[in-house]
N, C-alpha and C positions, 0 to 999 in steps of 0.2 A: 186182924185185917190183912188180906193178901197184898203183896207188893204191887201187883197189877192194879188193884183198887186204889192204893195210895198214890201211885203215879197218875192214874186217871183223874183223881181229885185235884191234882196239881196242874192240870192243863190250863186252867185260867191264869195261873202265874206265868206259864210259858208264853201264853199269848200276850200278857202284859209286858213281859220281858222283850218280846219281839217289837212291840210298839215303842218301848223305851229305846231300843237300838235304833229305830228309825228316827225318833225325835232328837236323840243325842248326836246323831251323825250330822245334823243341820247346824249351821252357825248360830251360836247363842243358845244352843239347846242343853248346855251343861251347867245347870245351876246346882246348888248344894243339895237340894232335896232330891233331884233326879239322880245325882251321882250316888247318894246314900241308898236310895231305893234300888238302883241298878246293881250296886255291889251285893246287896242282900239276895236279890233274885238270881244273880249270876252264880253266887256261891251255892244256892239251893239247886240250881240247874245242874251244876257240876256233880253234886251229890246224887241227884236223880239219874244222871247218866251212869254213874258208878253202880247204882242199884239195878238199873235196867240191864247193864252188861253182865253183872254178877248172876242175876236170876234168869238170864237168857230170854228176855221178853221179845216180842216180835221185832223183826229187823226194821220195820217201818218206824217204830218208836225209837229204837236206838239211832237210826240214821237221822231222824228229826232232831233228837237231842244233840247229836254230834255236830250237826250244822248250826244249831242254835248256840252251843257253847263256843264253837269256832268263830262265829260271827261276833259274839261278845268279846272273845279274846282279842280279835283283830281290832275291835273298836276301842278296847281298853289300852292296848299296848301298841297301837299303830304309831308310826313316826309322824311327827307334826311338821307341817311346812315351815319354811323359814319365816320368822315373824319380822318383817321389815319395820313394822310400826314400833316394836320394842327397841330395835336397833336405833331407829331415829330418835326415840325418846332418850336413850342413853347418850347418844352422840351430841344432841342439840339441847338437852336439858340437864341431865344428870352430871355429865362431865364438866361443862363450863361452870355450873353453879358450885360443884365440888371444888374446882380449882380456885374460883373466886374467893371462897371463904376458908380454904384450908391453910392453916398456919405453916405446914411443912412446905407447901408450894411457895408460899410467901418467903420463907427462909431460903429455899433454894434459889429463888429469883434474886433476892438481895445479895446473897453470897456470890452467885455467879456474875451478875452484871456489875456489882460493886468492884470486885477484884478484876474482872475483865477490863473495865474502863480504866481502872488504876494502872493495870499492867500495860494497856495500850498507850496511855499517856507517857509512862516511863519508857516504854520501848521506842516511842517516837523521839524522845528527847535525850535518852541516856544509853549510849552504847555499852557502858559497863554493866548496866542492869540487864541488857540483853544477854551478854556473855554469862553473867551469873545465873540466869534462868535457863538458858538453852545450851550453854557450853561454848568454849572458844571455837571460833571459826564457823559456827552454825549460821550466823547472819550472812556471811559472804557466800557460803554454800547454797543457802536458800535463794539468795538473789541471783546467783548464777543459774540455778535450775529454772527460775521463772523468766529469765532472759530468753531462754530457748522455747518458751511456750508458744504453741501454734494450734490452729484449728484442726480438729480431728475429722476423719471420714465418718459417714453415717454408721457403718459397721462398727467402727471404733467407739462411736458415741453409745451405741447399744451395749457394747461390752463394758464400757466405763459406767454406764447407768447401773448395770447389774453389780459391778464392783462397789459402787457407792452405796447401793442398798445393803449389801453385805457389810461394808465397812461402817455405815451409819448405825446399822442394827447392833454391831459389836460395841460401838461407843455407848449406845443407849442401854444395852444389857449390862455393860460394865458399870455404868453409873447406877443403874437400878439395883444390881446385885450388891455392890459395895454399900449402897445406902441403906440396905436392910439391916445393917449393923450400926447405923447412924454415924458414929465417929469416922469409920473408914469411908463412908459415903461423903461426908463433908470434906474430907481430905482429898478424895478423888475429884469432887466437884471443884474444889479450890485449885487443884493442879491443872485441870482442864481450862479453867477460867484464866489462870495466869499464863499458861503456855500459849493459848489461843490469842489472848489479849496482847501479849508481847510480840507475837508474830504479826498480828494486824498492825501494831504500832510501827515497827521498823519497816514493814513492807509498804506502808502508806507514806513514808518519808520521801521527799523529792530526791534525796541522794541515791535511792534505789533505781532511779532512771526508768528504763523501759520495763524492768521487772515490776516496778510499782504499778505501772499502767496495766500490765498483763494480770497481775494479782487482783487489782481492783475490778477489772473486767470479769474475772472469773468468779469471785466470791460474792459479788453484790446481789445477784438475783436469788440465789438459794440460801443466803445467810439467815434471813428471818426465820424460815421454817426450821433449819438445822439447829440453830442456837436455842430456839424455843423448845425444840424436842429434847435437847440435852437437859434443860431445866426441868421439864415435866418428868423425864425419866428419873432424875435424881430426887425430885419432890415425891414421886410415887414410892420410891424406895425408902426415903426418909420417913414417910408415913408409917410404913411397916416397922422401921427401926424404932420410931418413937413409941410404938405400941408395946415394946418390951419395957419401956420406962413408965409410961402413963397408961395404966390399964383401965381406968375409969370404973373400978370396982369389979372387973372381971378377973379370972385367973389369966396368967400370961398366955397360955395356949389359945384360949378363946379370944383374947384381945388381939393376938396376931392374926388369927383367922378372920376376925371382923375387919381389921385394917387391910388385910390382903384383898378381901372382896371389894372394898372401897377403892383400893389402889389399882387393881387390874384394869378397870375402864380408863383410868388416867394414863397408865402405861400403854394401853392400846391406842389412845389418842396420840401419844408421843410416837408410836410406830407409824401411824398414818402420816404424821408430819415428816418423819425421817424418809418415808417412801416418797412423799411429795418433793422433799429437798433433793433426793437422789434423781428423780426424773428431771428436775430443773438443772441439776448439776451435770447430768449426762447429756441432755439435748439442747440446752440453752446457754449455760455458763461457758462452755468451751468454744462457742461459735464466734464468728467475727461480726455478729450483730452489734449495732452501736451501743455504747455504754448507757446512753439515755434510755434505750428500750429496756435494758436490763435493770436500770434503776427504777423504771416504771413497774416492772414485774415485782421488784422488791417492795415498792410502796403499796402495790395491790395486796401482796402477801401480808404486809404489816397491818394494813387496814382490816383485812380479813381476821387476823389474830386479835386485834382490838375488838372488833365486832363480836367474835366468838367468845372470848374470855371475859370481856367487860359488859357488853350489851346483853348477850344471852346469859352471862353468868351473874348479872346483878340481881340480887334477891327481889322478888316481887310477889304480890298476892299473899298467899299463906306463908311462903318462905320468909317474906319480909316481916310479917307480923310475928312469926316465931323468933 
């Protein structure tokens, strides 16, 4: 049989492929059967185009097949639009539920807040503890710096917001990276908790005078987001670090890859909290707005965190049954 006759007999398949291109371009038109059929017909059309070109068939046939194959190629490899639905599902379903039930997040939460509160209590009551943690003279130097704290201009606020984004991201990445080796991550988290807690403790003491008031006015509003983001960053890293130890029957590489896929959305959530904290820290915290307003912002942020991680994270439906 001649090549021209073979290709002529295949015209019905080309027409069918054209119809599939039209239906698959519509929303919901890509089911498993259509995709399998489209793949076979597309492969055959590519072979037909090669035959037509090799045997120098009429230009009309070659042009038709070239347009058909190009249309199929664009349909198969076209870039997809940004799927906001999947992003919303990850942010408001996957991440809060993963955090609510993840043991590494719980461990990071207990370690950070346990040692933070202990260090804050000791820093408030014991000057020797402050010196042992931060070094001699650090308390007086910090108080002196905060005594000269004043409101920034709008241009300065924008610059400081950018600085805080960079600085907060560095803190989060440091906690995340160190935690991927588990023990170094716990040590880094512990150090952050003790240093921050000690600083909060002695700076909230009445003996710090005006520096205490300035410090309180500055840290209140953005504190909930920033401290929670540190915990999430460390918890996401610890999840990867733990996968080296507990593989659940997988080899270590597969275990780390699996844990990494589960940890990345949590780290992304921490990044959003760091960004939010930086915006508050740059545009609200350094202003002369009343402390009551800043405390109101802190309460709203805290309620949002409770709603996000507890209400949205609490297992329900199929997850609860499982």
